[in-house]
C-alpha positions as CSV (number, residue, x, y, z in Angstrom):
1,M,-4.9,16.1,-20.8
2,T,-4.5,16.7,-24.5
3,S,-1.8,15.4,-26.7
4,H,1.6,17.2,-26.3
5,Q,0.1,19.3,-23.5
6,D,2.8,20.8,-21.3
7,V,2.8,20.1,-17.6
8,D,5.2,21.1,-14.9
9,V,5.5,17.6,-13.2
10,T,4.6,14.1,-14.4
11,I,4.5,11.3,-11.8
12,I,4.9,7.7,-13.1
13,G,3.1,5.3,-10.9
14,G,0.0,5.4,-8.8
15,G,1.1,3.4,-5.8
16,V,1.5,4.8,-2.3
17,T,4.8,6.7,-3.2
18,G,3.4,8.3,-6.3
19,A,0.2,9.2,-4.5
20,A,2.2,10.7,-1.6
21,V,4.3,12.8,-4.0
22,A,1.2,13.9,-5.8
23,R,-0.5,15.0,-2.6
24,E,2.5,17.0,-1.5
25,L,3.0,18.6,-5.0
26,S,-0.6,19.7,-4.9
27,R,0.4,22.2,-2.2
28,Y,2.3,24.2,-4.8
29,E,1.3,26.3,-7.8
30,L,2.4,23.6,-10.3
31,T,0.5,21.6,-13.0
32,T,0.9,18.0,-12.0
33,C,-0.3,14.8,-13.7
34,L,0.0,11.2,-12.5
35,L,0.2,8.3,-15.0
36,E,-0.8,4.8,-14.0
37,K,-0.8,1.8,-16.3
38,E,-3.7,0.1,-14.4
39,E,-7.3,1.1,-14.1
40,D,-7.0,2.4,-10.6
41,I,-4.8,3.7,-7.8
42,C,-3.0,1.1,-5.6
43,S,-2.9,-1.7,-8.1
44,G,0.7,-2.9,-7.8
45,T,3.1,-3.3,-4.9
46,S,1.1,-1.0,-2.6
47,K,-2.0,-3.3,-2.7
48,A,-0.2,-6.5,-1.5
49,N,2.1,-6.0,1.5
50,S,2.3,-6.4,5.2
51,A,0.4,-3.2,5.9
52,I,2.9,-2.4,8.7
53,V,4.0,1.1,9.9
54,H,7.5,0.1,10.9
55,A,9.1,1.7,13.9
56,G,12.5,2.3,12.1
57,H,15.0,0.1,13.9
58,D,15.8,-2.2,11.0
59,A,17.3,0.1,8.4
60,A,21.0,1.0,8.3
61,P,21.7,4.3,10.1
62,G,22.3,7.1,7.7
63,S,20.4,5.4,4.9
64,W,17.4,6.8,3.0
65,K,15.4,3.9,4.5
66,A,16.2,4.9,8.0
67,R,15.5,8.6,7.5
68,F,12.2,8.3,5.7
69,N,11.0,5.4,7.9
70,V,11.3,7.3,11.1
71,E,9.9,10.5,9.6
72,G,7.0,8.7,8.0
73,N,6.2,6.9,11.2
74,R,6.0,10.2,13.0
75,M,3.7,11.7,10.4
76,M,1.1,8.9,10.5
77,D,-1.0,10.0,13.4
78,Q,-1.7,13.5,12.0
79,L,-2.0,12.3,8.5
80,S,-4.6,9.7,9.5
81,K,-6.6,12.5,11.2
82,D,-6.3,14.9,8.2
83,L,-7.1,12.3,5.6
84,D,-9.5,10.2,7.6
85,F,-8.0,6.7,7.2
86,D,-7.6,3.9,9.7
87,F,-4.3,3.7,11.6
88,D,-3.5,1.9,14.9
89,R,-0.2,2.3,16.8
90,N,-0.4,-1.3,18.1
91,G,3.4,-1.8,18.7
92,S,5.6,-4.6,17.6
93,L,7.9,-7.3,19.1
94,I,11.0,-8.7,17.4
95,L,11.6,-12.1,18.9
96,C,14.9,-13.8,19.9
97,F,14.8,-17.6,20.3
98,D,18.4,-18.3,21.4
99,K,20.6,-16.7,24.0
100,E,23.5,-16.9,21.5
101,E,21.5,-14.4,19.4
102,L,21.1,-11.8,22.1
103,P,24.0,-9.7,20.7
104,A,22.1,-9.5,17.4
105,L,19.0,-8.3,19.3
106,N,21.1,-5.7,21.1
107,A,22.6,-4.6,17.8
108,L,19.0,-4.0,16.5
109,Y,18.3,-1.9,19.6
110,E,21.4,0.2,19.0
111,K,20.5,0.6,15.4
112,G,17.1,1.9,16.4
113,Q,18.7,4.3,18.9
114,K,20.9,5.7,16.2
115,N,17.9,6.1,13.8
116,G,16.0,8.0,16.5
117,V,13.3,5.5,17.2
118,P,11.7,6.4,20.6
119,K,10.7,4.1,23.5
120,L,12.6,1.0,22.3
121,A,13.1,-1.6,25.0
122,I,14.6,-5.1,25.3
123,I,12.4,-7.3,27.4
124,T,12.6,-10.9,28.6
125,G,10.7,-13.8,27.0
126,D,8.4,-14.0,30.0
127,E,7.7,-10.2,29.7
128,A,6.9,-10.7,26.0
129,R,4.6,-13.6,26.8
130,A,2.8,-11.5,29.4
131,M,2.1,-9.1,26.6
132,E,1.2,-11.8,24.1
133,P,0.2,-15.1,25.7
134,N,0.3,-17.0,22.4
135,L,4.0,-16.4,21.9
136,S,6.2,-19.5,21.7
137,E,7.8,-20.8,24.9
138,K,11.1,-20.7,23.0
139,V,11.2,-16.9,23.0
140,V,14.1,-15.8,25.3
141,A,13.9,-12.1,24.7
142,A,12.3,-9.5,22.5
143,L,12.8,-5.9,21.2
144,Y,9.6,-4.0,22.0
145,A,8.9,-1.1,19.7
146,P,5.7,0.7,20.9
147,T,5.7,3.1,18.0
148,G,5.1,0.4,15.4
149,G,1.7,0.4,13.9
150,I,-0.8,-1.1,11.3
151,V,-2.6,0.7,8.5
152,C,-4.8,-0.2,5.5
153,P,-2.5,0.2,2.5
154,F,-5.5,0.8,0.2
155,G,-7.0,3.3,2.7
156,L,-3.7,5.3,2.9
157,T,-3.0,5.3,-0.8
158,I,-6.5,6.2,-1.9
159,A,-6.7,8.9,0.8
160,L,-3.5,10.5,-0.5
161,A,-4.7,10.2,-4.1
162,E,-8.1,11.6,-3.5
163,N,-6.7,14.6,-1.7
164,A,-4.2,15.2,-4.4
165,C,-6.9,15.1,-7.0
166,D,-9.2,17.4,-5.0
167,N,-6.2,19.9,-5.0
168,G,-5.8,19.8,-8.8
169,V,-3.5,16.9,-9.7
170,E,-4.7,15.1,-12.8
171,F,-4.8,11.3,-12.8
172,R,-4.6,9.4,-16.0
173,F,-5.3,5.7,-15.8
174,Q,-4.6,2.9,-18.3
175,T,-1.6,4.9,-19.5
176,S,1.7,3.1,-19.9
177,V,4.9,5.0,-20.3
178,E,6.7,3.5,-23.3
179,T,9.8,5.7,-23.7
180,I,11.2,8.9,-22.1
181,E,13.4,11.3,-24.0
182,K,15.3,14.3,-22.7
183,T,14.4,17.7,-24.3
184,E,15.8,21.2,-24.0
185,D,13.3,22.1,-21.3
186,G,12.5,18.8,-19.7
187,Y,11.3,15.4,-20.9
188,L,9.0,13.9,-23.5
189,L,7.1,10.9,-22.3
190,N,5.7,8.7,-25.0
191,T,2.7,6.9,-23.6
192,S,0.1,4.4,-24.7
193,A,-2.3,7.4,-24.7
194,G,-0.1,9.8,-26.5
195,P,2.9,12.0,-25.7
196,V,3.3,14.2,-22.6
197,R,5.8,17.0,-22.3
198,S,6.9,17.7,-18.8
199,R,9.5,20.0,-17.1
200,Y,10.0,17.4,-14.3
201,V,9.4,13.7,-13.9
202,V,9.0,11.7,-10.8
203,N,9.8,8.0,-11.2
204,A,7.7,6.1,-8.7
205,A,7.1,3.0,-10.9
206,G,7.8,0.3,-8.4
207,V,9.4,-2.8,-9.8
208,H,9.7,-1.1,-13.2
209,S,11.4,2.1,-11.9
210,D,14.8,0.9,-13.1
211,V,13.5,0.7,-16.7
212,F,12.6,4.4,-16.7
213,H,15.7,5.5,-14.8
214,N,17.9,3.7,-17.3
215,M,16.2,5.4,-20.2
216,V,17.6,8.8,-19.1
217,S,20.8,8.1,-17.1
218,E,24.1,6.4,-17.8
219,H,24.3,5.5,-14.1
220,K,22.3,2.3,-14.3
221,I,20.2,0.8,-11.4
222,H,18.8,-2.7,-11.2
223,I,15.5,-3.7,-9.6
224,T,14.8,-7.3,-8.6
225,A,11.1,-8.3,-8.1
226,R,11.1,-10.0,-4.7
227,K,7.9,-11.9,-4.2
228,G,6.3,-12.3,-0.8
229,E,3.4,-14.7,-0.2
230,Y,0.8,-14.2,2.6
231,L,-2.1,-16.0,4.3
232,L,-5.1,-13.9,5.5
233,L,-7.2,-15.4,8.3
234,D,-10.8,-14.8,9.3
235,K,-11.7,-12.1,11.8
236,E,-12.3,-14.9,14.4
237,A,-8.5,-15.3,14.4
238,G,-7.8,-11.6,14.6
239,H,-7.1,-11.4,18.3
240,H,-4.6,-14.3,18.4
241,V,-2.0,-11.5,18.8
242,S,-2.6,-7.9,19.4
243,R,0.9,-6.6,18.3
244,T,2.9,-7.2,15.2
245,I,5.2,-10.1,15.8
246,F,8.5,-10.3,13.9
247,Q,11.4,-12.8,14.1
248,L,15.0,-11.7,14.6
249,P,16.8,-12.7,11.5
250,G,19.1,-15.6,12.4
251,K,19.4,-19.4,12.0
252,Y,15.7,-19.6,11.2
253,G,16.2,-17.3,8.1
254,K,14.7,-13.9,7.5
255,G,11.5,-14.9,9.3
256,I,7.8,-14.5,9.0
257,L,5.6,-12.0,10.7
258,V,2.2,-12.5,12.4
259,T,0.1,-9.4,12.8
260,P,-3.5,-8.3,13.3
261,T,-4.8,-6.1,10.5
262,I,-6.4,-2.8,10.9
263,H,-9.8,-4.4,9.9
264,G,-9.5,-7.2,12.5
265,N,-8.1,-10.1,10.5
266,L,-4.9,-12.0,11.2
267,L,-2.1,-11.7,8.5
268,V,0.8,-14.1,8.3
269,G,3.8,-13.8,5.9
270,P,5.7,-13.0,3.7
271,T,8.2,-15.2,2.0
272,A,11.0,-13.6,0.1
273,T,11.7,-15.1,-3.4
274,D,13.5,-13.2,-6.1
275,I,11.8,-13.7,-9.5
276,D,12.4,-12.6,-13.1
277,D,8.8,-12.0,-14.0
278,K,7.8,-8.5,-12.7
279,E,4.1,-9.3,-13.1
280,C,4.0,-12.7,-11.4
281,T,1.9,-12.6,-8.3
282,A,0.9,-16.2,-8.2
283,T,1.1,-18.0,-4.9
284,T,2.6,-21.5,-4.5
285,A,1.9,-24.5,-2.3
286,E,5.6,-24.5,-1.2
287,G,5.6,-20.8,-0.3
288,L,2.4,-20.9,1.7
289,A,3.6,-24.1,3.5
290,D,6.8,-22.2,4.4
291,V,4.7,-19.3,5.8
292,M,2.8,-21.7,8.1
293,E,5.9,-23.6,9.2
294,K,7.9,-20.5,10.1
295,A,4.9,-18.6,11.7
296,A,4.7,-21.5,14.2
297,I,8.2,-20.7,15.4
298,S,6.9,-17.4,16.8
299,V,3.3,-18.0,17.7
300,R,1.6,-21.1,19.1
301,D,-1.6,-22.5,17.7
302,V,-2.2,-20.1,14.8
303,P,-5.6,-21.3,13.6
304,F,-4.7,-21.9,9.9
305,R,-8.0,-23.7,9.3
306,Q,-9.5,-20.1,9.3
307,V,-7.5,-19.0,6.3
308,I,-9.9,-17.2,4.0
309,T,-7.4,-16.2,1.2
310,S,-3.8,-16.2,0.1
311,F,-2.0,-13.6,-2.0
312,S,1.4,-12.4,-3.0
313,G,3.0,-9.0,-3.7
314,L,6.2,-7.9,-5.3
315,R,8.8,-5.7,-3.6
316,A,11.1,-3.5,-5.6
317,H,14.6,-4.5,-4.4
318,E,17.5,-2.4,-5.7
319,D,21.0,-3.9,-5.7
320,S,22.3,-1.1,-3.4
321,D,19.7,-2.3,-0.7
322,D,18.5,1.3,-0.2
323,F,15.9,3.6,-1.7
324,I,17.1,5.5,-4.8
325,I,16.0,9.1,-4.2
326,G,16.6,12.3,-6.2
327,E,18.1,13.4,-9.5
328,P,20.8,11.4,-11.3
329,E,23.8,13.6,-12.1
330,D,23.2,13.3,-15.8
331,A,19.4,13.7,-15.8
332,P,18.5,17.0,-14.1
333,G,14.7,17.3,-13.5
334,F,14.2,13.5,-13.4
335,F,13.5,12.6,-9.8
336,D,13.8,8.9,-8.7
337,A,11.7,7.4,-6.0
338,A,13.0,3.9,-6.9
339,G,13.8,0.7,-5.1
340,I,10.9,1.5,-2.6
341,E,10.6,-1.8,-0.8
342,S,10.0,-2.3,3.0
343,P,9.7,0.1,4.8
344,G,8.2,1.9,1.8
345,L,4.6,2.1,3.0
346,T,5.8,3.8,6.2
347,S,8.2,6.0,4.3
348,A,6.0,7.2,1.6
349,P,4.5,10.3,3.3
350,A,8.0,11.5,4.2
351,I,9.3,10.8,0.7
352,G,6.4,12.8,-0.7
353,V,7.3,15.8,1.4
354,Y,11.0,15.6,0.5
355,M,10.4,15.1,-3.2
356,A,7.8,17.9,-3.4
357,E,10.1,20.4,-1.7
358,L,13.0,19.5,-4.0
359,I,10.9,20.0,-7.1
360,A,9.1,23.1,-5.9
361,G,12.5,24.6,-4.9
362,K,13.9,23.9,-8.3
363,A,10.8,25.2,-10.1
364,G,10.6,28.3,-7.9
365,A,7.0,27.3,-7.2
366,K,5.0,29.1,-4.4
367,K,2.5,27.3,-2.1
368,K,-1.1,27.6,-2.9
369,A,-3.3,29.8,-0.8
370,D,-6.3,27.5,-1.2
371,F,-4.7,24.1,-0.6
372,K,-7.2,21.8,1.2
373,P,-5.2,19.6,3.7
374,T,-8.2,17.4,4.8
375,R,-10.3,14.8,3.1
376,K,-13.4,13.0,4.4
377,G,-13.2,9.2,4.3
378,F,-15.8,6.7,3.4
379,V,-19.0,6.2,5.4
380,H,-18.8,2.8,7.1
381,A,-22.4,2.1,8.2
382,N,-21.4,-0.9,10.4
383,K,-19.2,1.4,12.6
384,L,-22.1,3.8,13.4
385,S,-24.3,3.6,16.4
386,L,-27.9,2.3,15.8
387,E,-29.2,5.9,16.1
388,E,-26.6,7.2,13.6
389,R,-27.3,4.4,11.2
390,A,-31.0,4.9,11.4
391,E,-30.6,8.6,10.6
392,L,-28.3,7.7,7.7
393,I,-30.8,5.3,6.2
394,K,-33.6,7.8,6.7
395,K,-31.6,10.3,4.5
396,N,-30.6,7.6,2.0
397,P,-32.3,4.2,2.1
398,A,-29.5,2.6,0.1
399,Y,-27.5,2.5,3.3
400,G,-30.1,0.1,4.7
401,T,-29.6,-2.5,2.0
402,I,-26.8,-4.9,2.8
403,I,-24.9,-6.2,-0.2
404,C,-21.8,-7.8,1.3
405,R,-23.0,-9.8,4.3
406,C,-19.5,-10.8,5.5
407,E,-18.3,-7.2,5.9
408,E,-21.8,-5.7,6.3
409,I,-21.3,-3.3,3.4
410,S,-24.4,-1.5,2.1
411,E,-25.5,-0.5,-1.3
412,G,-25.0,3.2,-0.3
413,E,-21.3,2.6,0.5
414,I,-20.8,0.9,-2.9
415,I,-22.5,3.8,-4.7
416,D,-20.2,6.2,-2.7
417,A,-17.1,4.2,-3.8
418,I,-18.2,4.6,-7.4
419,H,-19.1,8.3,-7.4
420,R,-16.6,10.0,-5.2
421,T,-13.2,11.5,-6.3
422,L,-11.3,9.0,-8.3
423,G,-14.2,6.6,-7.9
424,A,-14.0,2.8,-8.5
425,V,-14.5,1.5,-12.0
426,S,-14.0,-2.2,-11.2
427,L,-14.9,-4.8,-8.6
428,D,-11.4,-4.6,-7.1
429,G,-11.8,-0.8,-7.0
430,I,-14.9,-1.2,-4.9
431,K,-13.3,-3.9,-2.7
432,R,-10.3,-1.7,-1.9
433,R,-12.4,1.3,-1.0
434,V,-15.2,-0.2,1.1
435,R,-14.3,-3.9,1.5
436,A,-17.2,-5.4,-0.3
437,G,-15.9,-8.9,-1.1
438,M,-13.1,-8.8,1.5
439,G,-14.8,-11.1,4.0
440,R,-15.0,-14.8,4.8
441,C,-16.7,-15.8,1.6
442,Q,-14.3,-13.7,-0.5
443,A,-17.1,-12.2,-2.7
444,G,-18.8,-15.5,-3.3
445,F,-22.2,-14.1,-2.5
446,C,-22.0,-10.4,-3.2
447,T,-20.3,-10.3,-6.6
448,P,-23.4,-10.5,-8.8
449,R,-25.2,-7.7,-6.9
450,T,-22.1,-5.6,-6.8
451,M,-21.7,-6.0,-10.5
452,E,-25.3,-4.9,-11.0
453,I,-24.7,-1.7,-9.0
454,L,-21.5,-1.0,-10.8
455,A,-23.2,-1.4,-14.2
456,R,-26.2,0.7,-13.2
457,E,-24.1,3.5,-11.8
458,T,-21.6,3.7,-14.6
459,G,-23.9,3.0,-17.5
460,K,-22.1,-0.1,-18.5
461,T,-23.5,-3.5,-19.4
462,M,-22.9,-6.5,-17.1
463,E,-20.6,-8.0,-19.7
464,E,-18.4,-4.9,-19.5
465,I,-17.8,-5.1,-15.8
466,C,-14.2,-6.2,-14.9
467,K,-12.5,-7.5,-11.9
468,N,-9.7,-5.0,-12.4
469,A,-7.9,-4.5,-15.7
470,P,-10.0,-4.1,-18.9
471,E,-9.4,-7.6,-20.0
472,S,-10.5,-9.2,-16.8
473,R,-14.2,-9.4,-17.6
474,M,-16.4,-11.3,-15.2
475,L,-18.9,-12.4,-17.9
476,T,-18.0,-13.4,-21.5
477,G,-21.5,-13.1,-23.0
478,R,-24.8,-14.9,-23.2
479,K,-25.7,-17.7,-25.6
480,Q,-29.3,-17.7,-26.7
481,G,-31.2,-21.0,-26.1
482,V,-28.4,-22.6,-24.1
483,V,-29.5,-23.9,-20.7
484,R,-26.8,-24.9,-18.1
């Protein structure tokens, strides 16, 4: 994109919502670009969350959250087939620990009915333990939601973005939006990489979306960064539960979930702490201790000795406690997708459809005749049969060289991650695409070899290879004659 180039639509933010809007806009005859301040897709809120496809019983009936949650949940099966990412409708249980709280459980059931969530059922504690033997003996009842599911947040976001790019959306990384000004025919976005003129703007900037909204509208919104801390356990612990286990909000607080992940690990968390620093994703001893203590209320004998990493993510909580969707009255052509907290991951595909239809309708844009609705995902050699793997290695021997032993990721898969659409440019980019470094040793063994492959395939030196952002170099240089 050249300086001052006109585009029809500019999307701010490369998380799951921005990627979903980009993919849906790519169906139309519109010039669309997406601006992301980091070096890759899925580098903010979307990379650090519970990875849950929520059933839709929690949101207030009539809210944007309720509408888009249920719609997004319904879309996920077909979307996972079209875009070739992992998704499992494993179901969820919301646990009640006290008979006095049964009315609250019934209220959650009624809310789910109003929201149109199918197949909900209230079951007894014994019925819940028959489904999940490791549940606490204190469980007296549960709300069973069979349409709940789990997904890989990286897999979903990258799939949406790749398909959008293949259909003509331009992605511009390391590009921060600094100011936005109204013009006669749209908006001027002044960015760290030069100005962009756009007829329409989609504000999908996560915890920073209030900043951009407030630049163009007198109707101010306020986003609080709500930090959630998590523990990730080894795959040996992955079968401790088979469904996503929630706690009914009550005298134990908002509760902690315990869930298998789509890749076979066990995930426990999150906390909920409002913070001022919208970039702070540090974990704390207190927060992680709270996660362990509260998880034990739901599930017995969680094997916390098998924790392989901890992390935290920031949710964009808007004061109204709902998503902010659409145009402010005084800023036509500026479309908010702001305050996208839970159930944002589930809702994103439906928000994408809604937003694209709004913008295409306003622009009078027709659908493309050559839109490509499908995308082929990554080759995962360890999921192939021995015969299929042998054939793959015969065609390309790089698939026979294992780089990440924990996750059994081959050199061929890492090369694919680098060279495909919107390919990885950092170690985290490779990790998010093919899981090299995601396993038990947390990249302790495979990092040097992965760096060598990344340097070779991109033409960079080893000193230029970064963990993620450009300043996160893994090596700081070599000193001649120094032996350590």
